[in-house]
C-alpha positions as CSV (number, residue, x, y, z in Angstrom):
1,M,-20.6,1.4,-22.6
2,K,-18.3,0.6,-25.5
3,I,-16.1,3.4,-26.7
4,L,-13.8,3.6,-29.8
5,A,-11.1,6.2,-30.3
6,I,-9.7,6.6,-33.9
7,Q,-6.2,8.1,-34.0
8,N,-4.9,7.6,-37.6
9,R,-1.7,9.6,-37.4
10,M,1.6,7.8,-37.9
11,G,4.3,7.4,-35.3
12,I,4.8,7.0,-31.6
13,G,4.9,10.7,-30.8
14,D,1.3,11.3,-32.0
15,M,0.1,8.3,-30.0
16,V,1.7,9.7,-26.8
17,I,0.2,13.1,-27.4
18,F,-3.4,11.8,-27.6
19,L,-3.2,9.6,-24.5
20,P,-4.6,12.2,-22.0
21,Y,-7.6,12.9,-24.2
22,I,-8.5,9.2,-24.6
23,E,-8.0,8.6,-20.9
24,A,-10.2,11.6,-20.0
25,V,-13.2,10.2,-21.9
26,A,-12.6,6.7,-20.4
27,K,-12.7,8.3,-16.9
28,K,-15.8,10.3,-17.7
29,Y,-17.8,7.2,-18.7
30,N,-16.0,4.8,-16.4
31,S,-15.4,2.6,-19.3
32,Q,-12.2,1.4,-21.1
33,V,-11.6,2.6,-24.6
34,T,-10.6,0.6,-27.7
35,L,-8.1,2.2,-30.1
36,L,-8.1,2.1,-33.9
37,V,-4.5,3.0,-34.7
38,K,-1.8,2.3,-37.3
39,E,0.7,-0.3,-36.5
40,N,3.6,2.1,-36.5
41,S,2.1,4.0,-33.6
42,K,3.5,1.1,-31.5
43,A,0.4,1.5,-29.3
44,E,0.6,-2.0,-28.0
45,H,3.9,-1.1,-26.3
46,L,2.6,2.1,-24.8
47,I,-0.6,0.9,-23.3
48,K,0.4,-2.4,-21.8
49,D,-0.1,-1.1,-18.2
50,N,-2.8,1.5,-19.1
51,K,-6.0,0.7,-17.3
52,Y,-8.1,3.0,-19.5
53,I,-7.4,1.2,-22.8
54,N,-8.5,-2.4,-23.3
55,E,-7.9,-3.3,-26.9
56,I,-6.3,-2.2,-30.2
57,I,-7.6,-2.6,-33.7
58,I,-4.9,-2.1,-36.3
59,L,-5.8,0.4,-39.1
60,K,-4.2,-1.0,-42.3
61,R,-3.8,2.1,-44.4
62,D,-0.6,3.2,-46.1
63,Q,0.3,6.5,-47.9
64,T,2.8,4.7,-50.2
65,K,0.9,1.6,-51.2
66,K,-2.6,0.2,-51.3
67,S,-3.4,-1.6,-48.0
68,F,-6.2,-3.7,-46.5
69,H,-8.4,-0.7,-45.4
70,D,-7.7,1.5,-48.5
71,G,-10.1,2.2,-51.3
72,L,-13.8,1.3,-51.6
73,S,-13.3,-2.3,-50.6
74,G,-11.1,-1.2,-47.7
75,F,-13.9,1.2,-46.6
76,F,-16.4,-1.6,-46.2
77,Q,-13.8,-4.0,-44.7
78,L,-13.2,-1.4,-42.0
79,V,-16.9,-1.0,-41.5
80,S,-17.1,-4.8,-41.0
81,D,-14.1,-4.8,-38.6
82,I,-15.6,-2.1,-36.4
83,K,-19.3,-3.2,-36.6
84,K,-18.7,-6.5,-34.8
85,Y,-17.7,-4.6,-31.6
86,Q,-21.0,-2.8,-31.4
87,F,-19.5,0.5,-30.1
88,D,-21.8,3.1,-28.5
89,K,-19.5,6.1,-29.0
90,V,-16.5,7.0,-31.1
91,L,-14.0,9.8,-30.9
92,I,-12.4,10.6,-34.3
93,F,-9.2,12.7,-33.9
94,N,-9.3,14.0,-37.4
95,S,-11.5,15.9,-39.9
96,S,-12.0,13.1,-42.4
97,L,-15.4,12.4,-43.8
98,R,-14.3,8.9,-44.6
99,Y,-14.0,7.9,-40.9
100,R,-17.3,9.5,-40.1
101,L,-19.1,7.5,-42.8
102,V,-17.3,4.3,-41.7
103,C,-18.6,4.8,-38.1
104,R,-22.1,5.7,-39.3
105,F,-22.2,2.5,-41.5
106,A,-20.9,0.5,-38.5
107,G,-23.9,1.6,-36.5
108,I,-22.2,3.8,-33.9
109,S,-24.9,6.2,-32.7
110,D,-22.7,8.9,-31.0
111,I,-19.9,10.2,-33.2
112,Y,-17.6,13.0,-31.9
113,Q,-15.1,14.4,-34.4
114,Y,-13.1,17.4,-35.4
115,P,-14.9,19.8,-37.8
116,L,-15.0,18.2,-41.2
117,F,-12.5,19.3,-43.9
118,E,-10.3,21.5,-41.6
119,K,-7.1,19.4,-41.7
120,E,-4.9,22.1,-43.2
121,N,-2.8,23.9,-40.5
122,Q,-4.7,22.1,-37.8
123,H,-3.0,22.4,-34.4
124,I,-2.4,18.9,-33.0
125,V,-3.0,19.8,-29.4
126,D,-5.6,22.6,-29.7
127,A,-7.9,20.5,-32.0
128,A,-8.0,17.6,-29.5
129,S,-8.5,20.0,-26.6
130,N,-11.4,21.8,-28.3
131,L,-13.1,18.5,-29.2
132,L,-13.2,17.4,-25.6
133,K,-14.1,20.8,-24.3
134,N,-17.0,21.3,-26.8
135,K,-18.4,17.8,-26.8
136,F,-17.7,16.5,-23.3
137,N,-17.1,19.6,-21.2
138,L,-13.6,18.3,-20.3
139,E,-10.5,20.5,-20.0
140,I,-7.3,18.6,-20.4
141,K,-4.3,20.2,-18.7
142,G,-2.1,17.3,-17.6
143,D,0.9,15.9,-19.5
144,P,0.8,12.5,-21.2
145,I,1.7,9.7,-18.8
146,I,3.0,6.3,-19.8
147,N,2.5,3.7,-17.1
148,I,5.0,0.9,-16.3
149,K,4.7,-1.7,-13.6
150,D,7.2,-1.1,-10.8
151,E,8.4,-4.7,-11.0
152,N,9.6,-4.1,-14.6
153,I,11.4,-0.9,-13.6
154,Q,13.2,-2.7,-10.7
155,N,14.1,-5.7,-12.9
156,I,15.7,-3.5,-15.5
157,R,17.5,-1.4,-12.8
158,A,19.2,-4.6,-11.6
159,K,19.9,-5.9,-15.1
160,F,21.7,-2.8,-16.3
161,N,23.3,-2.0,-12.9
162,F,22.1,1.5,-12.6
163,D,24.3,3.6,-10.2
164,D,22.7,6.3,-8.0
165,D,26.1,8.1,-7.9
166,S,26.1,8.6,-11.6
167,K,24.0,10.8,-13.8
168,N,22.2,8.2,-16.0
169,I,21.4,10.0,-19.2
170,L,19.3,8.8,-22.1
171,L,20.5,10.0,-25.5
172,G,17.8,9.7,-28.1
173,I,20.0,9.7,-31.1
174,G,17.6,8.1,-33.5
175,G,15.2,9.9,-35.8
176,S,12.5,9.2,-38.4
177,G,14.3,11.1,-41.1
178,P,17.8,12.4,-41.9
179,T,17.0,16.0,-41.1
180,K,16.1,15.1,-37.5
181,R,19.3,13.1,-36.8
182,I,21.7,15.4,-35.0
183,P,25.3,14.6,-35.9
184,S,27.3,12.5,-33.5
185,K,29.9,15.2,-33.0
186,I,27.3,17.4,-31.3
187,F,26.3,14.6,-28.9
188,I,30.0,13.9,-28.2
189,E,30.8,17.5,-27.4
190,F,27.8,17.6,-25.0
191,M,29.0,14.4,-23.4
192,N,32.5,15.8,-23.0
193,L,31.1,18.8,-21.2
194,C,29.0,16.6,-18.9
195,L,32.1,14.4,-18.0
196,K,34.1,17.5,-16.9
197,N,31.4,18.2,-14.3
198,F,29.7,14.9,-13.4
199,K,30.1,11.2,-13.3
200,C,27.9,10.0,-16.1
201,R,26.6,7.0,-17.9
202,F,24.9,7.3,-21.3
203,F,22.1,5.0,-22.7
204,L,21.9,5.3,-26.5
205,A,18.4,4.9,-27.9
206,T,18.0,4.5,-31.6
207,G,16.5,2.4,-34.4
208,N,18.4,0.1,-36.6
209,K,18.6,2.0,-39.9
210,N,22.2,2.2,-41.2
211,E,22.4,6.0,-40.7
212,E,21.3,5.7,-37.1
213,I,23.6,2.8,-36.3
214,N,26.5,4.9,-37.8
215,I,25.8,7.7,-35.4
216,M,25.6,5.3,-32.5
217,N,28.9,3.6,-33.4
218,E,30.7,7.0,-33.7
219,I,29.5,7.9,-30.2
220,V,30.3,4.4,-28.7
221,N,33.8,4.4,-30.3
222,Y,34.5,7.8,-28.6
223,H,33.1,6.9,-25.2
224,K,32.9,3.1,-25.2
225,N,33.1,2.4,-21.5
226,I,30.2,4.6,-20.4
227,C,27.8,4.0,-23.3
228,T,25.1,1.3,-23.4
229,P,23.4,0.9,-26.8
230,L,19.6,0.1,-26.7
231,N,19.0,-0.5,-30.4
232,E,18.4,-4.2,-29.9
233,L,15.6,-3.7,-27.4
234,S,11.9,-3.4,-28.2
235,I,9.9,-0.3,-27.2
236,S,8.5,-2.3,-24.3
237,E,12.0,-3.2,-23.1
238,T,13.3,0.3,-23.6
239,L,10.6,2.0,-21.5
240,P,11.9,0.8,-18.1
241,V,15.4,1.7,-19.0
242,I,14.3,5.3,-19.7
243,K,12.3,5.3,-16.5
244,N,15.5,4.6,-14.6
245,C,17.4,7.5,-16.2
246,N,17.7,10.9,-14.5
247,I,17.3,12.9,-17.7
248,A,17.0,12.6,-21.5
249,V,18.5,14.5,-24.4
250,C,16.8,13.5,-27.6
251,N,16.4,14.4,-31.2
252,D,12.8,15.3,-32.1
253,S,11.9,11.6,-32.3
254,S,9.9,8.9,-30.6
255,F,12.3,8.8,-27.7
256,S,11.6,12.5,-26.7
257,H,7.9,11.7,-26.5
258,L,8.6,8.4,-24.5
259,S,10.9,10.0,-22.0
260,A,8.6,13.0,-21.4
261,G,5.7,10.6,-21.0
262,L,7.7,8.6,-18.4
263,G,8.1,11.8,-16.4
264,K,11.7,12.5,-17.2
265,P,13.1,16.0,-17.8
266,T,13.6,15.9,-21.6
267,I,15.8,18.2,-23.6
268,V,14.5,18.1,-27.2
269,L,16.8,19.1,-30.0
270,M,14.5,20.8,-32.5
271,S,16.0,20.7,-36.0
272,D,13.2,20.3,-38.5
273,T,9.8,20.1,-36.9
274,P,7.2,22.6,-35.5
275,L,8.0,23.6,-31.9
276,I,4.8,22.1,-30.5
277,Y,6.2,18.6,-30.9
278,G,9.0,19.5,-28.5
279,S,7.1,21.6,-26.0
280,Y,3.5,20.2,-25.5
281,S,4.6,18.6,-22.2
282,S,5.9,20.4,-19.1
283,K,8.7,17.8,-19.0
284,M,10.0,19.0,-22.4
285,H,12.7,21.6,-22.8
286,P,13.4,22.5,-26.5
287,I,16.7,23.6,-27.8
288,M,16.6,25.6,-31.1
289,P,19.3,25.8,-33.7
290,D,21.6,28.8,-33.4
291,G,20.3,31.7,-35.5
292,V,16.8,30.2,-35.9
293,E,13.8,31.9,-34.3
294,K,11.1,29.6,-35.6
295,V,11.7,25.9,-36.4
296,T,9.4,24.0,-38.7
297,H,9.4,21.4,-41.5
298,G,12.2,22.3,-43.8
299,T,14.3,24.3,-41.3
300,D,17.1,21.6,-41.4
301,G,18.9,23.1,-38.5
302,K,20.7,20.0,-37.2
303,E,24.2,21.3,-37.8
304,Q,23.3,24.5,-35.8
305,I,22.4,22.7,-32.6
306,N,24.8,24.1,-30.0
307,P,26.2,21.5,-27.5
308,L,27.0,24.2,-25.0
309,K,23.3,25.2,-24.9
310,I,22.4,21.6,-24.4
311,F,24.8,21.3,-21.5
312,E,23.6,24.6,-19.9
313,K,20.0,23.4,-20.0
314,F,21.1,20.0,-18.7
315,Q,23.0,21.5,-15.8
316,S,20.1,23.7,-14.8
317,L,17.8,20.6,-14.8
318,V,20.0,18.2,-12.9
319,N,20.9,20.8,-10.3
């Protein structure tokens, strides 16, 4: 049995969210699944030690410029790329007619997909759950899990000298856009509260955009001796660092999804994204901006995140 899963959303978070659904189908048919995903999903880092996923095909489509799989010629190129695998089944985690036709032209007999043309206001978790329940009689209730070899965890533990007497805290200070990047002063105030009550060490996870590095540098300059920047590490190298931490406090960014997927209690600072992205896992504990009842795209509540609320949630989780 050869099974393909098409997950065309951008970003690490979406890839993590769909892992339980892909794994459930692999278990049902006792067959590994091949992924068709965009490169920025970083799927190759997430599934290194996942026994249910065997291969990745990169989907070369871009919203800002014409790419290899765009347009009419890209349609037939994608058909050709998929056809050579001779898949028996495909799960399409979207409502696009394009991907349905691609799979039909590629000769895949069993096509399972969201209802066509229903993308608007589509719930990211409910749509996937309904697909598996209606088409495979599978109910998915577990959290996404990212697997890492124990050897890698222990090697990183030794390399970074993790101390059991300290609270090892991941700070996910990066973010895909400026409205998601909580100001450094809020993280610093939270850190100050922690240090009044606990012995702590902080691991700063971020990308390398100038705005993110500036936030990191401001935090490091304030608490230099207890901060370890992780910006030069790849996702694969960062995962075992997160696994060795006790808890994570993250912007609504890839690091919140990664830390929750690694089983860590994760406080998610919701400033500008629908709440589902910070609450779909039982490991996630969202913090809303002060004065905001419903957070969504355009809320821009990063200045209203209260460091005392973060600390109170942190204290309840570590105790």
